[in-house]
GUNU-799779 format. One record per residue: residue in one letter; x, y, z of N, C-alpha, C, O in turn. Coordinates in pm, whole numbers, m for minus. Example, Ala and Ser with C-alpha at 12.3 -4.5 7.8 and 13.67 -1.06 7.14 Angstrom:
2
{marlo 'A', {1319, m569, 780}, {1230, m450, 780}, {1320, m330, 780}, {1424, m332, 846}}
{marlo 'S', {1285, m225, 708}, {1367, m106, 714}, {1290, 3, 787}, {1341, 114, 804}}
***
This chain:
212
{marlo 'T', {m522, m913, 1549}, {m387, m942, 1500}, {m333, m1062, 1576}, {m344, m1070, 1699}}
{marlo 'Q', {m274, m1155, 1503}, {m212, m1271, 1564}, {m67, m1278, 1522}, {m32, m1241, 1410}}
{marlo 'V', {20, m1326, 1612}, {160, m1346, 1583}, {190, m1495, 1593}, {166, m1557, 1697}}
{marlo 'V', {243, m1550, 1486}, {276, m1693, 1483}, {426, m1706, 1459}, {478, m1647, 1364}}
{marlo 'R', {494, m1780, 1541}, {638, m1799, 1525}, {664, m1928, 1448}, {606, m2033, 1477}}
{marlo 'T', {752, m1919, 1349}, {791, m2035, 1270}, {940, m2059, 1290}, {1022, m1973, 1256}}
{marlo 'K', {975, m2174, 1343}, {1115, m2205, 1368}, {1183, m2251, 1238}, {1135, m2341, 1170}}
{marlo 'K', {1295, m2187, 1207}, {1376, m2225, 1091}, {1293, m2242, 964}, {1295, m2350, 904}}
{marlo 'P', {1222, m2139, 922}, {1142, m2152, 799}, {1230, m2160, 676}, {1342, m2109, 675}}
{marlo 'K', {1178, m2224, 573}, {1244, m2222, 443}, {1206, m2091, 376}, {1088, m2064, 353}}
{marlo 'L', {1306, m2010, 345}, {1280, m1875, 295}, {1251, m1876, 145}, {1308, m1954, 68}}
{marlo 'W', {1160, m1786, 107}, {1131, m1766, m35}, {1240, m1678, m95}, {1276, m1575, m36}}
{marlo 'S', {1293, m1716, m209}, {1393, m1635, m278}, {1377, m1654, m428}, {1291, m1730, m472}}
{marlo 'L', {1459, m1584, m505}, {1450, m1595, m650}, {1485, m1736, m699}, {1431, m1783, m799}}
{marlo 'K', {1575, m1802, m628}, {1618, m1936, m668}, {1540, m2046, m599}, {1515, m2152, m657}}
{marlo 'H', {1501, m2022, m474}, {1431, m2124, m397}, {1294, m2068, m358}, {1281, m1994, m260}}
{marlo 'R', {1193, m2103, m434}, {1061, m2042, m418}, {975, m2121, m319}, {868, m2171, m353}}
{marlo 'H', {1024, m2131, m195}, {952, m2207, m93}, {826, m2129, m51}, {831, m2009, m27}}
{marlo 'R', {716, m2201, m44}, {592, m2138, 2}, {521, m2230, 102}, {537, m2352, 101}}
{marlo 'Y', {442, m2167, 185}, {360, m2237, 282}, {212, m2210, 249}, {182, m2128, 163}}
{marlo 'V', {123, m2279, 318}, {m20, m2256, 300}, {m84, m2237, 437}, {m72, m2322, 524}}
{marlo 'A', {m151, m2125, 454}, {m230, m2101, 575}, {m372, m2150, 548}, {m436, m2109, 451}}
{marlo 'V', {m422, m2236, 635}, {m557, m2290, 619}, {m647, m2224, 723}, {m623, m2238, 843}}
{marlo 'T', {m748, m2154, 678}, {m842, m2083, 765}, {m978, m2151, 755}, {m1030, m2169, 645}}
{marlo 'T', {m1035, m2189, 869}, {m1166, m2254, 869}, {m1262, m2181, 960}, {m1223, m2119, 1058}}
{marlo 'V', {m1389, m2188, 925}, {m1497, m2135, 1008}, {m1587, m2253, 1044}, {m1633, m2326, 957}}
{marlo 'S', {m1610, m2270, 1174}, {m1692, m2382, 1221}, {m1814, m2330, 1295}, {m1810, m2226, 1361}}
{marlo 'C', {m1923, m2404, 1284}, {m2047, m2371, 1356}, {m2105, m2501, 1410}, {m2135, m2593, 1334}}
{marlo 'G', {m2120, m2509, 1542}, {m2172, m2630, 1602}, {m2085, m2752, 1577}, {m2135, m2864, 1565}}
{marlo 'G', {m1954, m2729, 1570}, {m1863, m2840, 1548}, {m1852, m2883, 1403}, {m1781, m2979, 1373}}
{marlo 'K', {m1921, m2815, 1312}, {m1918, m2850, 1170}, {m1848, m2740, 1090}, {m1880, m2622, 1104}}
{marlo 'E', {m1753, m2780, 1008}, {m1683, m2683, 924}, {m1776, m2632, 815}, {m1830, m2710, 737}}
{marlo 'I', {m1793, m2499, 808}, {m1883, m2441, 709}, {m1811, m2358, 604}, {m1870, m2322, 502}}
{marlo 'D', {m1683, m2328, 627}, {m1607, m2255, 525}, {m1459, m2285, 547}, {m1414, m2312, 658}}
{marlo 'R', {m1384, m2280, 435}, {m1241, m2312, 440}, {m1170, m2236, 329}, {m1213, m2239, 213}}
{marlo 'V', {m1063, m2168, 364}, {m984, m2093, 266}, {m837, m2131, 282}, {m785, m2133, 394}}
{marlo 'E', {m771, m2161, 172}, {m629, m2191, 174}, {m552, m2075, 111}, {m578, m2039, m4}}
{marlo 'T', {m459, m2016, 186}, {m386, m1898, 141}, {m237, m1929, 130}, {m170, m1943, 233}}
{marlo 'P', {m184, m1940, 9}, {m39, m1959, m5}, {35, m1832, 37}, {m14, m1721, 15}}
{marlo 'F', {152, m1848, 97}, {235, m1734, 134}, {379, m1777, 141}, {410, m1897, 144}}
{marlo 'G', {468, m1680, 143}, {610, m1710, 154}, {670, m1630, 268}, {618, m1525, 305}}
{marlo 'I', {779, m1679, 323}, {849, m1609, 431}, {983, m1560, 377}, {1064, m1639, 330}}
{marlo 'R', {1005, m1430, 384}, {1131, m1370, 338}, {1143, m1232, 398}, {1044, m1176, 446}}
{marlo 'S', {1261, m1175, 396}, {1280, m1038, 443}, {1321, m950, 326}, {1390, m995, 235}}
{marlo 'T', {1279, m825, 331}, {1319, m728, 229}, {1358, m598, 297}, {1304, m564, 402}}
{marlo 'R', {1451, m527, 237}, {1485, m394, 288}, {1553, m315, 177}, {1618, m371, 88}}
{marlo 'F', {1537, m184, 184}, {1601, m93, 90}, {1703, m9, 166}, {1669, 56, 265}}
{marlo 'D', {1826, m10, 120}, {1932, 69, 180}, {1961, 188, 87}, {1978, 168, m33}}
{marlo 'P', {1965, 311, 140}, {1984, 428, 53}, {2117, 429, m21}, {2129, 495, m124}}
{marlo 'D', {2215, 358, 30}, {2347, 357, m34}, {2371, 232, m118}, {2440, 238, m219}}
{marlo 'Q', {2313, 119, m75}, {2345, m7, m141}, {2232, m66, m223}, {2256, m152, m307}}
{marlo 'G', {2108, m22, m198}, {1998, m72, m279}, {1912, m174, m209}, {1891, m166, m88}}
{marlo 'F', {1862, m270, m286}, {1761, m365, m237}, {1825, m494, m187}, {1920, m546, m246}}
{marlo 'F', {1770, m545, m75}, {1817, m671, m19}, {1699, m765, 1}, {1595, m726, 55}}
{marlo 'L', {1716, m889, m41}, {1618, m995, m19}, {1684, m1101, 68}, {1784, m1161, 29}}
{marlo 'N', {1629, m1124, 187}, {1690, m1216, 284}, {1836, m1179, 309}, {1923, m1266, 320}}
{marlo 'D', {1862, m1048, 318}, {1996, m993, 343}, {2094, m1019, 228}, {2215, m1000, 245}}
{marlo 'E', {2044, m1062, 113}, {2127, m1075, m6}, {2103, m957, m98}, {1988, m927, m133}}
{marlo 'H', {2209, m889, m138}, {2194, m774, m227}, {2147, m819, m364}, {2211, m903, m428}}
{marlo 'I', {2034, m764, m409}, {1976, m799, m539}, {1963, m672, m622}, {1900, m575, m579}}
{marlo 'K', {2021, m672, m740}, {2001, m560, m833}, {1872, m586, m911}, {1859, m689, m977}}
{marlo 'L', {1779, m492, m902}, {1653, m510, m973}, {1672, m483, m1121}, {1708, m373, m1162}}
{marlo 'K', {1649, m586, m1201}, {1659, m576, m1347}, {1520, m604, m1401}, {1481, m719, m1420}}
{marlo 'G', {1446, m496, m1426}, {1304, m516, m1449}, {1247, m454, m1574}, {1314, m384, m1650}}
{marlo 'V', {1119, m482, m1592}, {1042, m428, m1704}, {910, m374, m1652}, {865, m408, m1543}}
{marlo 'C', {849, m290, m1733}, {715, m239, m1708}, {621, m328, m1791}, {622, m322, m1914}}
{marlo 'L', {542, m410, m1724}, {463, m513, m1794}, {316, m474, m1799}, {248, m472, m1696}}
{marlo 'H', {268, m444, m1919}, {127, m409, m1936}, {40, m535, m1936}, {86, m644, m1968}}
{marlo 'H', {m85, m516, m1900}, {m177, m630, m1890}, {m237, m660, m2028}, {m355, m637, m2052}}
{marlo 'D', {m156, m712, m2114}, {m207, m760, m2242}, {m113, m868, m2293}, {2, m876, m2251}}
{marlo 'L', {m163, m948, m2382}, {m83, m1058, m2437}, {m87, m1055, m2590}, {m110, m1157, m2655}}
{marlo 'G', {m64, m936, m2646}, {m59, m924, m2791}, {m187, m968, m2857}, {m296, m923, m2821}}
{marlo 'A', {m174, m1056, m2952}, {m291, m1102, m3029}, {m391, m1180, m2944}, {m506, m1197, m2984}}
{marlo 'L', {m348, m1227, m2827}, {m438, m1302, m2740}, {m533, m1211, m2663}, {m633, m1258, m2609}}
{marlo 'G', {m502, m1082, m2656}, {m588, m989, m2584}, {m561, m989, m2434}, {m459, m1041, m2389}}
{marlo 'T', {m653, m932, m2357}, {m630, m915, m2214}, {m695, m1023, m2129}, {m678, m1023, m2007}}
{marlo 'A', {m770, m1115, m2189}, {m821, m1228, m2111}, {m700, m1309, m2062}, {m605, m1331, m2136}}
{marlo 'V', {m706, m1353, m1936}, {m590, m1420, m1877}, {m570, m1558, m1938}, {m661, m1640, m1941}}
{marlo 'N', {m448, m1581, m1985}, {m408, m1711, m2038}, {m283, m1751, m1960}, {m177, m1692, m1979}}
{marlo 'I', {m297, m1849, m1872}, {m188, m1882, m1779}, {m61, m1923, m1852}, {48, m1877, m1818}}
{marlo 'R', {m75, m2009, m1951}, {46, m2055, m2021}, {113, m1940, m2096}, {235, m1935, m2105}}
{marlo 'A', {33, m1848, m2151}, {91, m1734, m2221}, {166, m1643, m2122}, {273, m1592, m2155}}
{marlo 'L', {110, m1622, m2002}, {179, m1544, m1900}, {308, m1612, m1858}, {411, m1547, m1842}}
{marlo 'E', {301, m1744, m1840}, {420, m1820, m1801}, {529, m1808, m1907}, {646, m1789, m1874}}
{marlo 'R', {490, m1820, m2033}, {585, m1807, m2145}, {647, m1668, m2147}, {767, m1652, m2172}}
{marlo 'Q', {565, m1567, m2119}, {614, m1429, m2115}, {723, m1414, m2008}, {826, m1352, m2033}}
{marlo 'I', {699, m1471, m1890}, {798, m1463, m1782}, {923, m1542, m1819}, {1035, m1498, m1791}}
{marlo 'E', {907, m1659, m1881}, {1022, m1739, m1922}, {1111, m1661, m2018}, {1234, m1665, m2007}}
{marlo 'I', {1050, m1591, m2112}, {1127, m1512, m2209}, {1200, m1398, m2137}, {1317, m1372, m2166}}
{marlo 'M', {1131, m1331, m2045}, {1195, m1222, m1971}, {1311, m1272, m1887}, {1416, m1208, m1881}}
{marlo 'Q', {1292, m1387, m1821}, {1401, m1442, m1740}, {1520, m1482, m1826}, {1635, m1471, m1782}}
{marlo 'S', {1493, m1529, m1947}, {1602, m1570, m2036}, {1689, m1452, m2077}, {1804, m1471, m2114}}
{marlo 'M', {1634, m1330, m2070}, {1713, m1212, m2105}, {1762, m1137, m1981}, {1808, m1023, m1991}}
{marlo 'G', {1751, m1202, m1864}, {1809, m1146, m1743}, {1715, m1070, m1654}, {1758, m1011, m1555}}
{marlo 'C', {1587, m1070, m1684}, {1489, m995, m1604}, {1461, m1070, m1473}, {1443, m1191, m1473}}
{marlo 'N', {1456, m995, m1362}, {1420, m1057, m1235}, {1307, m983, m1162}, {1273, m1017, m1049}}
{marlo 'S', {1250, m880, m1227}, {1145, m802, m1161}, {1055, m735, m1264}, {1096, m710, m1377}}
{marlo 'I', {931, m707, m1221}, {837, m635, m1307}, {762, m531, m1225}, {743, m545, m1104}}
{marlo 'R', {721, m425, m1294}, {625, m331, m1236}, {496, m349, m1314}, {496, m338, m1436}}
{marlo 'T', {387, m376, m1244}, {260, m394, m1315}, {213, m259, m1366}, {228, m157, m1299}}
{marlo 'S', {155, m259, m1484}, {126, m132, m1552}, {m16, m129, m1608}, {m57, m218, m1683}}
{marlo 'H', {m86, m30, m1572}, {m69, 61, m1457}, {m196, 45, m1376}, {m275, 138, m1358}}
{marlo 'N', {m212, m76, m1327}, {m335, m117, m1260}, {m307, m244, m1181}, {m206, m311, m1205}}
{marlo 'P', {m393, m279, m1087}, {m372, m405, m1015}, {m361, m521, m1112}, {m441, m532, m1205}}
{marlo 'P', {m262, m609, m1093}, {m240, m718, m1187}, {m340, m832, m1169}, {m411, m839, m1068}}
{marlo 'A', {m346, m919, m1267}, {m425, m1041, m1253}, {m365, m1126, m1142}, {m243, m1140, m1136}}
{marlo 'P', {m447, m1184, m1055}, {m393, m1270, m949}, {m309, m1384, m1004}, {m213, m1427, m941}}
{marlo 'E', {m345, m1432, m1122}, {m270, m1542, m1183}, {m126, m1502, m1213}, {m36, m1585, m1205}}
{marlo 'L', {m105, m1375, m1247}, {31, m1328, m1273}, {115, m1332, m1145}, {230, m1376, m1147}}
{marlo 'L', {56, m1288, m1034}, {130, m1289, m908}, {158, m1431, m862}, {264, m1458, m806}}
{marlo 'D', {65, m1522, m885}, {90, m1663, m851}, {211, m1715, m928}, {295, m1785, m872}}
{marlo 'L', {219, m1681, m1057}, {332, m1725, m1138}, {463, m1662, m1090}, {566, m1728, m1087}}
{marlo 'C', {458, m1535, m1052}, {578, m1468, m1002}, {627, m1534, m873}, {748, m1548, m851}}
{marlo 'D', {532, m1574, m787}, {570, m1648, m666}, {639, m1779, m702}, {741, m1816, m643}}
{marlo 'Q', {583, m1849, m800}, {630, m1982, m836}, {761, m1979, m915}, {842, m2071, m905}}
{marlo 'M', {781, m1873, m994}, {894, m1870, m1087}, {1008, m1780, m1039}, {1115, m1779, m1100}}
{marlo 'G', {987, m1705, m932}, {1093, m1621, m877}, {1112, m1490, m949}, {1220, m1462, m1002}}
{marlo 'I', {1006, m1408, m952}, {1011, m1274, m1010}, {964, m1175, m904}, {859, m1197, m843}}
{marlo 'L', {1039, m1068, m880}, {999, m965, m786}, {900, m870, m851}, {909, m844, m971}}
{marlo 'V', {806, m818, m773}, {697, m738, m829}, {681, m605, m755}, {680, m601, m632}}
{marlo 'I', {670, m498, m833}, {621, m370, m782}, {476, m362, m825}, {446, m350, m944}}
{marlo 'D', {386, m370, m729}, {242, m382, m754}, {182, m241, m765}, {182, m166, m668}}
{marlo 'E', {131, m207, m883}, {88, m69, m910}, {m64, m57, m914}, {m133, m142, m970}}
{marlo 'A', {m115, 52, m854}, {m259, 71, m841}, {m320, 155, m952}, {m420, 115, m1012}}
{marlo 'F', {m261, 272, m980}, {m329, 371, m1065}, {m241, 422, m1179}, {m119, 428, m1167}}
{marlo 'D', {m306, 458, m1288}, {m237, 528, m1396}, {m251, 680, m1380}, {m169, 756, m1430}}
{marlo 'C', {m356, 721, m1311}, {m374, 864, m1284}, {m454, 880, m1156}, {m517, 785, m1108}}
{marlo 'W', {m451, 1003, m1101}, {m527, 1032, m981}, {m644, 1123, m1017}, {m721, 1092, m1109}}
{marlo 'R', {m659, 1231, m947}, {m776, 1318, m968}, {m767, 1394, m1100}, {m870, 1422, m1162}}
{marlo 'R', {m647, 1429, m1143}, {m630, 1502, m1268}, {m615, 1402, m1382}, {m522, 1321, m1384}}
{marlo 'G', {m706, 1410, m1477}, {m709, 1313, m1586}, {m595, 1331, m1686}, {m534, 1437, m1694}}
{marlo 'K', {m569, 1225, m1762}, {m463, 1227, m1864}, {m518, 1203, m2004}, {m452, 1234, m2103}}
{marlo 'K', {m640, 1149, m2013}, {m699, 1115, m2143}, {m821, 1203, m2167}, {m933, 1165, m2134}}
{marlo 'W', {m797, 1321, m2223}, {m910, 1410, m2246}, {m941, 1416, m2396}, {m854, 1388, m2478}}
{marlo 'P', {m1066, 1453, m2434}, {m1104, 1461, m2576}, {m1015, 1557, m2652}, {m959, 1650, m2593}}
{marlo 'P', {m1000, 1537, m2783}, {m904, 1614, m2864}, {m915, 1765, m2853}, {m812, 1833, m2848}}
{marlo 'D', {m1036, 1820, m2848}, {m1052, 1966, m2851}, {m1078, 2027, m2714}, {m1120, 2142, m2704}}
{marlo 'A', {m1053, 1951, m2608}, {m1079, 2000, m2473}, {m951, 2047, m2407}, {m843, 1994, m2432}}
{marlo 'A', {m966, 2148, m2320}, {m851, 2195, m2242}, {m822, 2094, m2130}, {m912, 2027, m2080}}
{marlo 'E', {m695, 2086, m2093}, {m657, 1992, m1987}, {m729, 2023, m1857}, {m731, 2138, m1812}}
{marlo 'N', {m788, 1920, m1795}, {m857, 1930, m1667}, {m973, 2030, m1667}, {m1000, 2094, m1566}}
{marlo 'D', {m1041, 2042, m1781}, {m1164, 2121, m1788}, {m1269, 2050, m1703}, {m1300, 1934, m1730}}
{marlo 'P', {m1325, 2115, m1601}, {m1421, 2047, m1511}, {m1548, 2001, m1581}, {m1621, 1917, m1528}}
{marlo 'N', {m1576, 2055, m1699}, {m1697, 2019, m1772}, {m1676, 1904, m1870}, {m1768, 1864, m1941}}
{marlo 'V', {m1555, 1851, m1874}, {m1522, 1744, m1968}, {m1517, 1610, m1896}, {m1462, 1600, m1786}}
{marlo 'R', {m1575, 1508, m1958}, {m1566, 1373, m1901}, {m1440, 1307, m1956}, {m1424, 1292, m2077}}
{marlo 'Y', {m1353, 1268, m1867}, {m1226, 1207, m1909}, {m1243, 1059, m1938}, {m1337, 995, m1891}}
{marlo 'F', {m1151, 1007, m2015}, {m1157, 867, m2055}, {m1065, 780, m1969}, {m1008, 683, m2018}}
{marlo 'D', {m1051, 814, m1843}, {m962, 736, m1757}, {m1015, 736, m1614}, {m1129, 776, m1589}}
{marlo 'Y', {m932, 690, m1521}, {m975, 668, m1383}, {m1008, 797, m1309}, {m1074, 793, m1205}}
{marlo 'A', {m962, 911, m1361}, {m989, 1038, m1293}, {m1138, 1060, m1270}, {m1177, 1121, m1170}}
{marlo 'T', {m1220, 1010, m1361}, {m1365, 1025, m1348}, {m1416, 961, m1219}, {m1511, 1011, m1159}}
{marlo 'D', {m1355, 851, m1178}, {m1404, 776, m1063}, {m1313, 787, m941}, {m1341, 726, m837}}
{marlo 'F', {m1206, 864, m952}, {m1105, 865, m846}, {m1162, 899, m710}, {m1139, 826, m613}}
{marlo 'D', {m1236, 1007, m699}, {m1285, 1051, m568}, {m1372, 946, m501}, {m1362, 926, m380}}
{marlo 'D', {m1456, 879, m577}, {m1548, 781, m520}, {m1484, 646, m491}, {m1530, 573, m403}}
{marlo 'W', {m1378, 611, m566}, {m1332, 474, m564}, {m1187, 452, m521}, {m1150, 338, m493}}
{marlo 'H', {m1103, 557, m514}, {m961, 531, m495}, {m930, 458, m364}, {m846, 368, m362}}
{marlo 'E', {m997, 496, m255}, {m965, 430, m128}, {m1009, 284, m127}, {m934, 197, m83}}
{marlo 'R', {m1129, 258, m175}, {m1177, 120, m177}, {m1092, 33, m269}, {m1058, m80, m234}}
{marlo 'D', {m1057, 87, m385}, {m977, 9, m480}, {m835, m17, m427}, {m782, m127, m443}}
{marlo 'L', {m775, 85, m365}, {m639, 70, m315}, {m634, m30, m200}, {m545, m116, m196}}
{marlo 'R', {m728, m20, m106}, {m731, m116, 4}, {m756, m258, m47}, {m695, m353, 1}}
{marlo 'A', {m844, m271, m145}, {m876, m404, m199}, {m752, m467, m263}, {m729, m586, m248}}
{marlo 'M', {m673, m386, m336}, {m553, m439, m400}, {m451, m488, m296}, {m397, m597, m309}}
{marlo 'V', {m426, m406, m194}, {m326, m443, m94}, {m372, m566, m16}, {m292, m656, 9}}
{marlo 'R', {m498, m570, 23}, {m548, m686, 98}, {m541, m813, 14}, {m511, m921, 66}}
{marlo 'R', {m570, m801, m114}, {m567, m918, m202}, {m426, m969, m224}, {m403, m1090, m229}}
{marlo 'D', {m328, m877, m238}, {m195, m914, m286}, {m88, m923, m178}, {24, m965, m208}}
{marlo 'R', {m118, m886, m55}, {m12, m871, 45}, {47, m1004, 92}, {152, m1003, 158}}
{marlo 'N', {m14, m1116, 61}, {43, m1245, 100}, {137, m1303, m5}, {195, m1410, 16}}
{marlo 'H', {154, m1234, m117}, {246, m1282, m221}, {389, m1243, m185}, {419, m1124, m173}}
{marlo 'P', {478, m1340, m167}, {617, m1306, m134}, {688, m1233, m248}, {786, m1163, m224}}
{marlo 'S', {640, m1249, m371}, {703, m1182, m485}, {681, m1031, m482}, {761, m957, m539}}
{marlo 'V', {575, m985, m416}, {545, m841, m411}, {637, m777, m307}, {627, m808, m188}}
{marlo 'V', {725, m687, m352}, {822, m626, m261}, {801, m475, m245}, {866, m412, m162}}
{marlo 'M', {710, m419, m323}, {686, m274, m313}, {548, m244, m371}, {499, m313, m460}}
{marlo 'W', {486, m138, m319}, {358, m90, m372}, {382, 40, m450}, {457, 126, m405}}
{marlo 'S', {318, 52, m564}, {321, 177, m641}, {183, 240, m637}, {84, 173, m667}}
{marlo 'I', {176, 368, m601}, {46, 435, m590}, {13, 518, m713}, {m90, 585, m716}}
{marlo 'G', {99, 515, m816}, {64, 590, m936}, {173, 591, m1040}, {291, 571, m1010}}
{marlo 'N', {132, 614, m1164}, {224, 616, m1277}, {214, 750, m1349}, {108, 785, m1402}}
{marlo 'E', {322, 825, m1351}, {329, 951, m1428}, {208, 1041, m1400}, {147, 1096, m1492}}
{marlo 'V', {174, 1055, m1272}, {54, 1132, m1236}, {76, 1281, m1260}, {184, 1334, m1236}}
{marlo 'I', {m28, 1347, m1306}, {m21, 1490, m1338}, {4, 1574, m1212}, {66, 1680, m1220}}
{marlo 'E', {m43, 1525, m1097}, {m29, 1601, m972}, {115, 1629, m934}, {141, 1719, m854}}
{marlo 'Q', {211, 1555, m989}, {351, 1577, m951}, {402, 1715, m992}, {503, 1762, m940}}
{marlo 'W', {333, 1780, m1084}, {375, 1913, m1129}, {298, 2025, m1058}, {310, 2141, m1094}}
{marlo 'Y', {218, 1990, m956}, {140, 2089, m884}, {190, 2097, m739}, {227, 1995, m681}}
{marlo 'P', {190, 2217, m680}, {251, 2234, m547}, {185, 2154, m436}, {249, 2125, m335}}
{marlo 'D', {56, 2117, m453}, {m11, 2042, m347}, {m22, 1893, m380}, {m93, 1819, m312}}
{marlo 'G', {47, 1849, m485}, {39, 1708, m525}, {87, 1612, m418}, {37, 1500, m406}}
{marlo 'W', {185, 1658, m338}, {240, 1571, m233}, {136, 1532, m129}, {146, 1427, m67}}
{marlo 'K', {35, 1618, m111}, {m67, 1588, m10}, {m147, 1463, m48}, {m176, 1378, 36}}
{marlo 'L', {m181, 1453, m176}, {m255, 1336, m221}, {m165, 1212, m219}, {m210, 1102, m186}}
{marlo 'A', {m38, 1230, m254}, {56, 1118, m248}, {67, 1066, m104}, {68, 945, m81}}
{marlo 'A', {75, 1158, m9}, {87, 1119, 132}, {m38, 1046, 179}, {m29, 950, 255}}
{marlo 'R', {m155, 1091, 132}, {m280, 1024, 171}, {m283, 881, 117}, {m318, 788, 190}}
{marlo 'L', {m247, 864, m9}, {m250, 730, m70}, {m149, 638, m2}, {m178, 521, 25}}
{marlo 'A', {m30, 690, 25}, {72, 609, 93}, {24, 570, 233}, {50, 459, 279}}
{marlo 'G', {m47, 661, 299}, {m101, 632, 432}, {m205, 521, 428}, {m209, 437, 518}}
{marlo 'I', {m289, 520, 325}, {m388, 414, 310}, {m319, 279, 296}, {m359, 180, 357}}
{marlo 'V', {m213, 276, 213}, {m139, 151, 194}, {m79, 103, 325}, {m88, m15, 358}}
{marlo 'R', {m17, 194, 401}, {49, 155, 526}, {m50, 108, 632}, {m13, 30, 720}}
{marlo 'E', {m174, 154, 624}, {m275, 103, 717}, {m303, m45, 692}, {m341, m118, 784}}
{marlo 'E', {m283, m89, 568}, {m309, m228, 532}, {m183, m314, 536}, {m192, m435, 557}}
{marlo 'D', {m64, m254, 516}, {60, m331, 511}, {178, m241, 542}, {210, m150, 465}}
{marlo 'R', {243, m265, 655}, {361, m186, 693}, {491, m260, 665}, {597, m217, 711}}
{marlo 'T', {486, m369, 591}, {606, m449, 569}, {677, m414, 439}, {786, m466, 414}}
{marlo 'R', {620, m329, 356}, {680, m298, 226}, {692, m148, 204}, {621, m68, 265}}
{marlo 'A', {785, m113, 117}, {799, 27, 78}, {684, 67, m13}, {623, m17, m78}}
{marlo 'V', {656, 198, m17}, {551, 252, m104}, {614, 350, m200}, {545, 409, m283}}
***
């Protein structure tokens, strides 16, 4: 862990999208053999139980949408200009935030949110261990049924996928919160909180600067 002090930084905000670039190099024998440039922004965020969300100590009311990863007739292949147009339309109607639905977003979307001033709730899963998409004639959560969603792979992949998402996205100033699930079935079970606590703990091991 390294701590770097920046005197009087230009803060990232919805109106002033200032960003910096961290340049990381690997050298061997005095020769540079690898180089990575990582854009990032400097800003503060906090949630107050009585007053709500603050960005750089400015009270911001989140006016958001749940944005699925598709572009209508264009399909789900990433089209940067189409994503940009989508954000422009949302901003024109007063939107200042999105929740990605219901999976890690395309990196290109987060880059645009950084550049255009949109706050993001970055969401990992649509379901956990209990599946939501079961065949028509099957009972819910029948152990002998193969589900058509992430529940099939949850036990083997949830930790790796969750850590990968946070590590990939944590330098985006637009990301202000992590979501560990959408409408999960476990919320109606008495031990569901245990899995929620585990997932939140995994996120906090990778990033303690944001709410979960």
